[in-house]
C-alpha positions as CSV (number, residue, x, y, z in Angstrom):
1,M,-31.7,74.0,30.1
2,A,-30.2,76.2,32.6
3,D,-26.3,76.7,32.2
4,N,-24.5,77.5,35.2
5,N,-24.4,81.3,34.6
6,D,-28.2,81.1,34.6
7,V,-28.2,79.3,37.7
8,I,-25.8,81.9,39.2
9,E,-28.2,84.8,38.1
10,A,-31.3,83.1,39.5
11,K,-29.8,82.6,43.1
12,E,-28.7,86.4,43.1
13,K,-32.0,87.0,42.0
14,A,-34.0,84.6,44.3
15,D,-36.4,87.2,45.5
16,D,-37.0,89.1,42.3
17,R,-40.5,88.2,41.3
18,E,-40.5,90.0,37.9
19,Y,-37.5,88.3,37.0
20,F,-39.1,84.8,37.9
21,L,-42.4,85.6,36.4
22,S,-40.2,86.2,33.0
23,I,-37.7,83.6,33.3
24,V,-40.0,80.9,33.7
25,K,-41.6,81.3,30.5
26,T,-38.5,80.0,28.8
27,N,-36.2,78.3,31.5
28,P,-38.8,77.1,34.1
29,T,-36.4,74.9,36.0
30,L,-34.6,77.8,37.4
31,I,-37.6,78.3,39.8
32,E,-35.7,75.7,41.7
33,W,-33.2,78.8,43.0
34,A,-36.1,81.1,43.8
35,S,-36.7,81.8,47.2
36,D,-39.6,80.1,49.4
37,T,-41.6,83.3,48.9
38,I,-41.3,83.0,45.0
39,R,-41.9,79.4,45.0
40,D,-45.4,80.0,47.1
41,D,-46.2,82.8,44.5
42,K,-49.2,81.5,42.4
43,E,-48.8,83.4,39.2
44,V,-45.2,82.6,39.0
45,M,-45.6,78.7,39.8
46,L,-48.6,78.7,37.2
47,S,-46.3,80.2,34.5
48,A,-43.7,77.8,35.6
49,V,-45.7,74.4,35.6
50,V,-47.3,75.6,32.1
51,T,-44.0,75.3,30.7
52,D,-42.8,72.3,32.4
53,G,-45.2,70.7,34.7
54,G,-42.3,68.8,36.4
55,V,-41.2,72.1,38.3
56,L,-44.4,71.5,40.5
57,E,-41.4,69.5,42.6
58,F,-40.3,73.0,43.8
59,A,-43.5,74.6,44.6
60,S,-44.4,75.2,48.0
61,D,-46.5,73.0,50.0
62,R,-49.5,75.3,50.0
63,L,-49.4,75.6,46.0
64,K,-48.8,71.7,45.8
65,D,-52.4,71.7,47.5
66,D,-53.6,74.2,45.0
67,K,-55.9,72.6,42.6
68,D,-55.3,75.0,39.5
69,V,-51.6,74.9,39.8
70,V,-51.3,70.9,39.9
71,L,-54.1,70.7,37.4
72,E,-51.9,72.6,34.9
73,S,-48.7,70.6,36.0
74,V,-50.4,67.3,35.2
75,K,-52.0,68.1,32.1
76,N,-48.6,68.8,31.1
77,V,-46.6,65.8,32.7
78,G,-49.0,63.3,34.3
79,W,-46.9,61.7,36.7
80,T,-46.2,64.9,38.4
81,C,-49.5,64.3,40.5
82,C,-46.6,62.5,42.9
83,Y,-45.8,66.2,43.9
84,A,-49.3,67.0,44.8
85,S,-50.8,67.3,48.1
86,E,-52.4,64.1,49.6
87,T,-55.6,65.7,49.4
88,L,-55.2,66.3,45.4
89,R,-54.1,63.0,45.0
90,G,-57.4,61.9,46.0
91,D,-59.1,64.3,43.9
92,K,-60.7,62.6,40.7
93,D,-60.4,65.8,38.4
94,V,-56.8,65.9,39.2
95,L,-56.0,62.0,38.7
96,L,-58.5,61.8,35.7
97,A,-56.4,64.7,34.0
98,A,-53.2,63.1,34.9
99,C,-54.1,59.6,33.8
100,K,-55.3,60.9,30.6
101,V,-51.7,62.3,29.9
102,D,-49.6,59.1,31.6
103,G,-51.3,56.3,33.1
104,Q,-48.6,56.0,35.4
105,A,-50.2,58.6,37.4
106,L,-52.8,55.8,38.8
107,Y,-49.5,54.5,40.9
108,Y,-50.3,57.8,42.9
109,A,-53.8,57.8,43.0
110,S,-55.7,57.3,46.4
111,K,-57.4,54.1,47.2
112,D,-60.7,55.3,46.5
113,L,-59.6,56.4,42.9
114,R,-57.8,53.3,42.2
115,D,-61.5,51.8,42.3
116,D,-63.0,54.6,40.1
117,K,-63.6,52.9,36.8
118,D,-63.2,56.4,34.8
119,V,-59.8,57.1,36.2
120,V,-58.6,53.3,35.7
121,M,-60.1,53.2,32.2
122,A,-58.0,56.7,31.3
123,A,-54.8,54.9,32.9
124,V,-55.0,51.6,31.2
125,T,-55.9,53.2,28.0
126,N,-52.5,54.7,27.6
127,K,-50.3,52.2,30.2
128,P,-52.1,49.0,30.1
129,I,-49.7,47.5,32.7
130,I,-51.0,50.1,35.4
131,L,-53.6,47.7,35.3
132,K,-51.8,46.0,38.6
133,Y,-52.6,49.1,40.6
134,A,-56.3,49.2,40.0
135,S,-58.6,47.7,42.9
136,K,-59.4,44.4,42.8
137,R,-62.8,45.0,41.9
138,L,-61.7,46.9,38.7
139,R,-59.0,44.2,37.7
140,G,-62.6,42.1,37.3
141,D,-64.4,44.4,35.4
142,I,-65.1,43.2,31.7
143,D,-64.7,47.0,30.4
144,V,-61.3,47.6,31.9
145,A,-60.0,44.4,31.0
146,I,-61.1,44.9,27.5
147,A,-59.3,48.4,27.3
148,A,-56.1,46.9,29.1
149,V,-55.8,43.9,27.0
150,T,-56.6,46.1,23.7
151,A,-53.9,48.4,24.5
152,G,-51.2,45.9,26.1
153,K,-52.3,42.5,24.6
154,G,-50.5,39.7,26.9
155,K,-48.4,42.1,29.0
156,V,-51.7,42.7,31.3
157,I,-53.2,39.3,31.4
158,E,-51.8,38.4,34.5
159,Y,-53.2,41.4,36.5
160,L,-56.7,40.1,35.7
161,L,-59.0,38.2,37.9
162,P,-58.7,34.6,36.9
163,E,-62.3,34.3,35.8
164,L,-61.4,37.0,32.9
165,Q,-58.4,35.6,32.1
166,K,-60.2,33.0,30.6
167,D,-63.0,34.9,29.3
168,E,-63.7,34.0,25.3
169,R,-63.9,38.1,24.9
170,I,-60.4,38.6,26.5
171,L,-58.8,35.3,25.0
172,K,-60.0,36.4,21.4
173,L,-58.7,40.1,21.8
174,M,-55.0,37.8,22.7
175,E,-55.3,36.3,19.2
């Protein structure tokens, strides 16, 4: 965690690439005080997001659209896909990696990926309640329903389509 002296130093060295290449390995949140040029430096931002995926928030728009940078971030902290460009929130590799870490990432997925069985299965396996953001088609898919109910029991039943709420396989899992 950055203390006041660290922040002051980071602000003073806002354009110092070597300083940020070094400091983000131990204190990645200091990237917030780097210059726009530094926050647009792929090598610096990759080092930062590997240590703390949440600092993707401070990356330049160009790097929020860089698949390598975003993948490193979401592999670390899945929900950080919310900072990715719209294009990358529609990229299956990115969202699948994010959902494997944190199913909440499905919330930020494109409409098409909310209808992708692989992505939805990854999401509901570790955050069953996120089923409510899956497409209607997948909320009616027995495999998705079984995965969500197995992981979340009664918490997800209301998000299944009505015909699956009465399915014997689902009801048996609820016992």
